[in-house]
C-alpha positions, 0 to 999 in steps of 0.5 A, spaced: 463 536 571 470 539 570 472 545 574 474 552 572 482 550 574 481 543 570 479 546 564 484 552 564 490 547 565 487 543 559 486 549 555 493 550 556 496 543 555 492 543 548 494 550 546 502 548 547 500 541 543 497 546 538 503 550 537 508 544 537 503 541 531 503 548 527 510 548 528 511 541 525 506 543 519 510 549 518 516 546 517 514 541 512 515 544 506 517 539 501 512 537 496 514 530 492 511 523 490 511 518 496 513 511 497 509 508 502 510 501 505 505 497 508 508 490 511 508 486 517 504 479 518 497 482 520 491 483 516 489 489 513 495 491 509 492 491 502 486 494 505 490 500 507 493 500 500 486 500 497 484 505 502 489 510 500 487 509 492 480 510 494 482 517 498 486 519 492 481 518 487 476 521 491 481 527 490 480 527 483 487 523 482 488 518 477 490 511 480 493 504 477 493 498 481 497 491 480 495 485 484 501 480 485 499 473 488 491 474 487 487 469 483 481 469 479 476 470 485 472 476 486 475 483 489 470 488 492 475 493 492 476 492 484 468 492 483 468 499 486 474 502 484 474 500 476 467 504 476 471 510 478 476 509 473 482 505 476 485 501 472 487 494 475 492 488 472 491 482 476 497 477 476 491 472 476 495 465 478 493 465 486 497 463 491 504 459 490 501 453 494 495 453 489 499 453 483 505 449 485 508 451 478 514 455 479 515 457 472 508 459 471 508 463 477 515 466 475 512 468 468 506 471 471 510 475 476 514 478 470 508 480 466 505 483 472 512 487 473 512 489 466 505 492 467 508 495 473 514 498 470 509 501 465 505 505 470 511 507 474 513 511 467 507 514 466 506 521 469 499 521 468 498 516 474 498 519 480 498 513 485 500 506 483 499 500 488 503 494 488 499 490 492 503 484 495 509 485 490 514 484 496 512 476 496 515 476 488 521 480 491 522 475 496 521 469 492 526 472 487 521 472 481 522 479 480 529 483 481 530 487 487 535 492 483 530 493 478 524 494 482 529 500 486 531 503 479 524 503 477 522 507 484 527 511 483 526 513 476 518 514 476 515 521 475 517 526 480 510 527 483 508 520 483 506 516 489 507 509 490 504 504 495 507 497 496 504 492 500 506 485 503 509 481 508 517 481 509 518 488 505 526 488 503 530 492 508 532 496 501 525 498 500 524 500 507 530 504 507 528 508 501 521 509 503 518 515 506 512 512 510 513 505 513 507 502 517 507 495 520 501 491 521 502 486 527 497 480 528 494 480 535 488 476 533 485 473 527 478 470 526 481 465 521 485 462 526 479 460 530 476 456 524 472 462 522 471 462 514 473 469 510 467 473 510 465 477 504 466 484 504 470 484 510 476 479 508 475 480 500 
């Protein structure tokens, strides 16, 4: 049982913490479209991106998703979000080690990027998820400067979520929020196959 002195000390600490938080909230007055980057070698970047899209849709915002790298396999997030008005464009070729065809991959990436640019010019779209686009920039299938230009000229209030490993430092620098997902353990490394509803 907490004694009265401990309770008073706790209350004082919480009041001080609340005052600091309230001060920061009051100081944050700018309203703008954000660029969020989810990068790193750990699992959960796309999952987090889709969580952001689901949150936006839950608030009545319009969202659009462009999936790079992904193949033709079923996507649980797509099954759910398309029913709630989210438009998807899927690159559809799968991983580069599956296609083993650089020209095909590059063409598919360019097609997906053209669709991305359309989304990034549409003021009716509140949130755009560019899922795993970082790989396309790393492989030079998509021009980095063109991506930066499209991000800089998008509608003022539009939010963009970028996912994928090894995000280019130029995009990290221009982003408003950057989170890095670190791998600690992964079931696959222990011979456990991908689980429906958890991994895809």
